[in-house]
Backbone as numpy.savetxt, mean C-alpha at the origin, in Angstrom:
# Nx Ny Nz CAx CAy CAz Cx Cy Cz
9.41 -64.35 20.32 8.37 -63.49 19.81 8.99 -62.32 19.07
8.56 -62.15 17.78 9.09 -61.03 16.97 8.29 -59.74 17.25
8.97 -58.70 17.42 8.35 -57.40 17.52 8.60 -56.56 16.32
7.62 -56.19 15.63 7.64 -55.36 14.52 7.05 -54.00 14.74
7.72 -52.97 14.30 7.23 -51.55 14.55 6.57 -51.18 13.14
5.37 -50.87 13.22 4.57 -50.46 12.00 4.83 -48.96 11.81
5.50 -48.65 10.52 5.76 -47.27 10.33 4.71 -46.59 9.44
3.85 -47.40 8.92 2.80 -46.84 7.98 1.97 -45.78 8.66
1.44 -46.00 9.94 0.60 -44.87 10.49 1.39 -43.67 10.72
2.67 -43.80 11.12 3.53 -42.68 11.38 3.82 -41.84 10.06
4.01 -42.58 9.03 4.25 -41.88 7.70 2.94 -41.12 7.27
1.81 -41.85 7.50 0.51 -41.19 7.19 0.32 -39.88 7.92
0.62 -39.90 9.25 0.45 -38.64 10.04 1.39 -37.60 9.58
2.65 -37.92 9.27 3.54 -36.90 8.75 3.16 -36.26 7.52
2.61 -37.14 6.54 2.12 -36.60 5.31 0.88 -35.68 5.51
-0.01 -36.08 6.49 -1.24 -35.25 6.81 -0.83 -33.94 7.27
0.22 -33.91 8.26 0.71 -32.68 8.78 1.30 -31.82 7.67
2.10 -32.49 6.81 2.70 -31.67 5.71 1.69 -31.04 4.78
0.58 -31.77 4.47 -0.47 -31.20 3.54 -1.14 -30.14 4.30
-1.39 -30.37 5.62 -2.17 -29.27 6.48 -1.35 -28.04 6.46
-0.03 -27.96 6.72 0.75 -26.78 6.65 0.91 -26.21 5.31
0.95 -26.98 4.24 1.06 -26.43 2.93 -0.29 -25.69 2.63
-1.44 -26.26 3.01 -2.62 -25.61 2.56 -3.01 -24.38 3.46
-2.58 -24.41 4.75 -2.94 -23.30 5.64 -1.88 -22.11 5.62
-0.89 -22.22 4.87 0.22 -21.13 4.76 -0.33 -20.14 3.79
-0.23 -18.90 4.14 -0.70 -17.85 3.27 0.58 -17.35 2.57
0.41 -16.94 1.28 1.41 -16.49 0.45 1.19 -15.05 0.06
0.61 -14.24 0.90 0.41 -12.84 0.62 1.78 -12.03 0.80
2.14 -11.34 -0.15 3.39 -10.62 -0.06 2.90 -9.12 0.08
3.25 -8.53 1.24 2.86 -7.21 1.54 3.91 -6.30 0.96
3.52 -5.27 0.22 4.50 -4.42 -0.44 4.28 -3.00 0.14
5.38 -2.37 0.45 5.33 -1.01 0.95 6.49 -0.27 0.29
6.15 0.90 0.02 7.19 1.76 -0.65 8.04 2.46 0.34
9.40 2.53 0.17 10.23 3.32 0.97 10.23 4.67 0.47
9.77 5.65 1.28 9.61 7.05 0.85 10.49 7.95 1.76
11.22 8.85 1.13 12.06 9.84 1.85 11.34 11.20 1.60
10.69 11.73 2.54 9.80 12.85 2.39 10.65 14.20 2.21
10.10 15.12 1.44 10.78 16.46 1.32 10.54 17.18 2.68
11.39 18.18 2.95 11.39 18.98 4.10 10.49 20.26 3.93
9.78 20.68 4.95 9.10 21.92 4.93 8.71 22.25 6.35
8.58 23.60 6.66 8.12 24.06 7.96 6.67 24.33 7.94
5.96 23.97 9.05 4.50 24.24 9.14 4.04 23.52 10.32
2.76 23.74 10.62 2.05 23.16 11.67 1.43 21.92 11.32
1.25 21.00 12.25 0.69 19.67 12.02 -0.89 19.91 12.05
-1.53 19.32 11.01 -3.00 19.43 10.92 -3.70 18.12 11.37
-4.81 18.24 11.99 -5.60 17.08 12.40 -6.50 16.86 11.22
-6.59 15.57 10.83 -7.45 15.18 9.65 -8.62 14.35 10.21
-9.82 14.77 9.84 -10.99 14.10 10.23 -11.72 13.48 9.09
-12.41 12.35 9.40 -13.22 11.75 8.36 -12.35 10.73 7.64
-12.93 10.12 6.50 -12.27 9.06 5.77 -11.03 9.68 5.09
-9.96 8.91 5.06 -8.78 9.48 4.54 -8.15 8.40 3.47
-7.84 8.90 2.30 -7.20 8.06 1.34 -5.72 8.55 1.14
-4.81 7.65 1.09 -3.41 8.02 0.94 -2.86 7.42 -0.26
-2.26 8.37 -1.10 -1.53 7.84 -2.37 -0.07 8.13 -2.05
0.74 7.03 -2.14 2.16 7.08 -1.93 2.86 6.96 -3.25
3.98 7.80 -3.41 4.72 7.81 -4.67 6.10 7.53 -4.37
6.64 6.47 -4.91 8.06 6.13 -4.63 9.01 6.99 -5.50
10.29 6.79 -5.28 11.30 7.51 -6.02 11.25 7.17 -7.54
10.83 5.84 -7.76 10.82 5.46 -9.23 9.42 5.82 -9.90
8.51 6.45 -9.10 7.13 6.81 -9.75 6.20 5.72 -9.51
6.38 4.71 -8.66 5.36 3.77 -8.39 4.34 4.27 -7.48
3.09 3.94 -7.62 2.00 4.44 -6.87 1.41 3.29 -6.02
1.00 3.67 -4.80 0.22 2.77 -3.93 -0.92 3.58 -3.30
-2.16 2.96 -3.23 -3.24 3.61 -2.52 -3.53 2.83 -1.32
-3.45 3.52 -0.22 -3.67 2.93 1.17 -2.83 1.73 1.29
-1.61 1.78 0.96 -0.51 0.75 1.12 -0.75 -0.45 0.17
-1.60 -0.26 -0.81 -1.86 -1.27 -1.86 -1.15 -0.84 -3.15
-0.10 -1.58 -3.50 0.69 -1.25 -4.65 -0.12 -1.37 -5.93
-0.11 -0.42 -6.84 -0.78 -0.45 -8.03 0.10 -1.15 -9.13
-0.59 -1.86 -10.13 0.12 -2.71 -11.04 1.07 -1.95 -11.99
0.69 -0.68 -12.27 1.43 0.19 -13.15 1.29 1.69 -12.81
1.96 2.50 -13.47 1.92 3.95 -13.13 1.01 4.75 -14.16
0.12 4.08 -14.90 -0.72 4.80 -15.76 -1.80 5.54 -15.09
-2.21 6.64 -15.62 -3.22 7.42 -14.94 -4.48 6.72 -14.88
-4.87 5.88 -15.95 -6.16 5.22 -15.88 -6.18 4.18 -14.66
-5.06 3.57 -14.41 -4.97 2.63 -13.22 -5.16 3.49 -11.89
-4.51 4.66 -11.90 -4.62 5.51 -10.65 -6.08 5.91 -10.45
-6.72 6.35 -11.56 -8.08 6.75 -11.39 -8.97 5.67 -10.94
-8.88 4.43 -11.49 -9.65 3.39 -11.15 -9.48 2.99 -9.65
-8.08 2.95 -9.30 -7.83 2.70 -7.81 -8.48 3.68 -6.86
-8.48 4.97 -7.24 -8.94 6.05 -6.40 -10.46 5.89 -6.28
-11.12 5.62 -7.42 -12.62 5.39 -7.45 -13.01 4.23 -6.51
-12.17 3.04 -6.56 -12.52 2.00 -5.73 -12.30 2.34 -4.24
-11.22 2.94 -3.98 -10.80 3.16 -2.53 -11.77 4.24 -2.01
-12.28 5.32 -2.78 -13.22 6.29 -2.32 -14.57 5.72 -2.09
-14.93 4.76 -2.91 -16.22 4.09 -2.76 -17.42 5.10 -2.97
-17.15 6.07 -3.77 -18.27 7.06 -4.07 -18.34 8.18 -3.14
-17.45 8.18 -2.04 -17.46 9.31 -1.08 -16.48 10.36 -1.57
-16.99 11.33 -2.26 -16.19 12.40 -2.78 -15.73 13.43 -1.83
-16.14 13.25 -0.58 -15.82 14.20 0.53 -14.57 13.71 1.20
-14.07 12.54 0.82 -12.90 11.96 1.52 -11.63 12.88 1.26
-10.70 12.93 2.23 -9.54 13.63 2.10 -8.46 12.79 1.48
-7.77 13.33 0.51 -6.68 12.60 -0.12 -5.28 13.16 0.31
-4.52 12.24 0.79 -3.17 12.68 1.30 -2.18 12.11 0.25
-1.37 13.01 -0.35 -0.42 12.62 -1.35 1.01 12.61 -0.59
1.62 11.36 -0.58 2.87 11.32 0.08 3.91 10.86 -0.95
4.81 11.74 -1.39 5.76 11.57 -2.44 7.11 11.56 -1.85
7.99 10.72 -2.42 9.36 10.70 -2.12 10.03 12.06 -2.58
10.99 12.49 -1.75 11.69 13.73 -2.07 12.29 13.76 -3.42
12.70 12.58 -3.92 13.39 12.43 -5.24 12.39 11.97 -6.30
11.14 11.96 -6.06 10.23 11.47 -7.14 9.99 12.68 -8.12
9.63 12.36 -9.28 9.46 13.37 -10.29 8.21 14.29 -9.96
8.32 15.44 -10.35 7.13 16.40 -10.22 5.89 15.87 -11.09
6.21 15.17 -12.23 5.14 14.64 -13.02 4.30 13.62 -12.26
4.99 12.77 -11.40 4.28 11.77 -10.62 3.32 12.47 -9.71
3.68 13.51 -9.05 2.76 14.16 -8.12 1.66 14.87 -8.88
2.01 15.55 -10.00 0.90 16.18 -10.75 -0.16 15.15 -11.28
0.42 13.87 -11.73 -0.46 12.87 -12.21 -1.39 12.41 -11.07
-0.90 12.27 -9.91 -1.79 11.89 -8.79 -2.81 12.85 -8.52
-2.49 14.17 -8.50 -3.38 15.20 -8.23 -4.42 15.36 -9.34
-4.00 15.18 -10.68 -4.89 15.13 -11.82 -5.89 13.99 -11.71
-5.38 12.86 -11.35 -6.31 11.61 -11.22 -7.31 11.92 -10.17
-6.86 12.54 -8.94 -7.78 12.87 -7.89 -8.93 13.88 -8.45
-8.48 14.85 -9.21 -9.41 15.86 -9.75 -10.42 15.20 -10.77
-9.99 14.22 -11.55 -10.85 13.50 -12.37 -11.85 12.65 -11.72
-11.47 12.06 -10.55 -12.37 11.34 -9.78 -13.42 12.15 -9.03
-12.97 13.44 -8.69 -13.89 14.36 -8.01 -13.49 14.65 -6.58
-12.21 14.23 -6.27 -11.69 14.47 -4.88 -11.05 15.86 -4.96
-11.43 16.77 -4.09 -10.95 18.09 -4.04 -10.25 18.45 -2.77
-10.34 17.64 -1.78 -9.62 17.87 -0.46 -8.36 17.12 -0.49
-7.29 17.84 -0.97 -5.98 17.14 -1.13 -4.96 17.81 -0.25
-4.17 16.98 0.39 -3.07 17.44 1.28 -1.83 16.75 0.88
-0.70 17.38 0.98 0.60 16.85 0.57 1.43 16.78 1.86
1.99 15.65 2.12 2.81 15.49 3.35 4.21 15.83 3.12
4.85 16.31 4.15 6.27 16.67 4.14 6.86 16.31 5.45
8.21 16.37 5.55 8.87 16.08 6.74 9.34 17.32 7.42
9.27 17.53 8.68 9.79 18.62 9.34 11.35 18.67 9.26
12.01 19.79 9.13 13.47 19.90 9.02 14.16 19.26 10.24
13.47 19.27 11.33 14.07 18.82 12.65 14.00 17.19 12.71
13.06 16.64 11.95 13.00 15.14 12.02 14.13 14.53 11.35
14.45 13.29 11.90 15.55 12.45 11.25 14.94 11.33 10.55
15.54 10.99 9.43 15.05 9.84 8.59 15.26 8.57 9.26
C-alpha cells in the first residue's frame, strides 16, 4: 500500500497565513522630535483645559501634539494649529523648543498662534537641577 502525503492543503494554509499577516500589519511610523530644553528657574504651573503643544527641533522642524508637520512654512503651521484647536481659541498653547533651535523658529510658532487667535501661550524650559 502506497502512502502519499498531500502537501497542497499545507501550502494553502501557509499562504493564507502569510496573506493574513501582510494585510493585518500596520505600517504607521511614529515620529517624535528629540528636544534638549533650555534651562530656567521658576515654579511649575498647573495647566487646565485643552492643551496644544508645538514642539520645535534643533533643525527647526515642527510637530503639533506629537504629529510631525510636512514642512516648516508658517502656512502649514497655521493650518495645523487651526485643525488641532478645532475652533476652541481658549486652548492653551505650549511651545517646546530645543535649546539649540533658532529664535526665528520660536517666533514663527508664536506668530502662527497669534494669527490663529490663540493667546494663552506658555514656553517650556528645563530646571537647572534636572538631568537630560
